[in-house]
C-alpha positions in Angstrom: -5.7 -6.8 -24.3 -2.9 -5.6 -22.0 -5.2 -5.7 -19.0 -6.2 -9.3 -19.6 -2.6 -10.3 -19.6 -1.8 -8.4 -16.4 -5.0 -9.9 -14.8 -3.8 -13.4 -15.8 -0.4 -12.7 -14.4 -1.9 -11.4 -11.2 -4.1 -14.4 -10.8 -1.2 -16.7 -11.4 0.9 -14.9 -8.8 -1.9 -15.1 -6.3 -2.2 -18.8 -6.9 1.5 -19.3 -6.4 1.4 -17.3 -3.2 -1.5 -19.5 -1.9 0.5 -22.6 -2.7 3.6 -21.1 -0.9 1.4 -20.2 2.1 0.0 -23.7 2.3 3.5 -25.2 2.2 4.7 -22.9 4.9 1.7 -23.7 7.1 2.5 -27.4 6.8 6.2 -26.7 7.7 5.1 -24.5 10.6 2.8 -27.2 12.0 5.6 -29.8 11.6 8.0 -27.5 13.4 5.5 -26.9 16.2 5.0 -30.7 16.7 8.8 -31.3 16.9 9.2 -28.4 19.4 6.3 -29.6 21.5 7.8 -33.1 21.6 11.3 -31.9 22.5 10.0 -29.8 25.4 8.3 -32.7 27.2 10.0 -33.3 30.5 10.8 -36.9 29.8 12.4 -36.0 26.4 14.4 -33.3 28.1 15.7 -35.8 30.7 16.5 -38.4 28.0 18.5 -35.8 25.9 20.4 -34.6 28.9 21.5 -38.1 30.0 22.2 -39.0 26.4 24.6 -36.1 26.0 26.2 -36.8 29.4 26.7 -40.5 28.6 28.4 -39.7 25.3 30.8 -37.1 26.8 34.3 -38.6 27.4 34.9 -36.2 30.3 31.8 -37.4 32.1 32.9 -41.0 31.7 36.3 -40.2 33.1 34.8 -38.4 36.0 32.6 -41.3 36.8 35.5 -43.7 36.7 37.6 -41.4 39.0 34.7 -41.1 41.5 34.1 -44.9 41.5 37.8 -45.5 42.1 38.0 -42.9 44.8 34.9 -44.1 46.7 35.9 -47.7 46.6 39.4 -46.9 47.7 38.1 -44.9 50.6 35.6 -47.6 51.6 38.2 -50.4 51.5 40.7 -48.3 53.5 38.1 -47.7 56.2 37.2 -51.4 56.3 40.8 -52.6 56.4 42.0 -50.1 59.1 39.0 -50.1 61.4 37.0 -53.2 60.5 33.5 -53.2 62.0 33.7 -51.4 65.3 30.9 -50.3 67.5 32.9 -47.4 69.1 31.2 -44.2 68.0 34.5 -42.2 68.1 36.3 -44.7 65.8 33.3 -44.8 63.5 33.4 -41.0 63.1 37.2 -41.0 62.6 36.8 -43.8 60.1 34.2 -41.9 58.1 36.5 -38.8 58.1 39.4 -41.0 57.0 37.2 -42.5 54.2 36.2 -39.0 53.1 39.8 -37.7 53.0 41.1 -40.7 51.1 38.2 -40.6 48.7 38.8 -36.9 47.9 42.6 -37.5 47.5 42.2 -40.4 45.2 39.5 -38.7 43.1 41.5 -35.5 42.7 44.7 -37.3 41.9 43.3 -40.1 39.7 44.5 -38.4 36.5 48.1 -39.0 37.6 47.4 -42.6 38.5 45.7 -43.3 35.2 48.7 -42.2 33.2 
């Protein structure tokens, strides 16, 4: 009678292991699907831009760059206007570049 009881226990254990295996297979397939979806190029790009957009440092950098570029552009237009002289245009572009860099790098002090 002892062998029947052990046989029943063994069958019950096998049945439980089969159920566990089926559940783990479902979980594995689900995980594969999510991994496959997250590795698609479009989803990678969306996630990267989403993380950058929520970063406060990134927002501050964008603001600093916009302020710097617009200040450089306005300075060039005010000082030189619209000239056709190639030397003045090159000097104006260099001036715009220098002012843009200065304002962008020192925008933290101007914000405070």
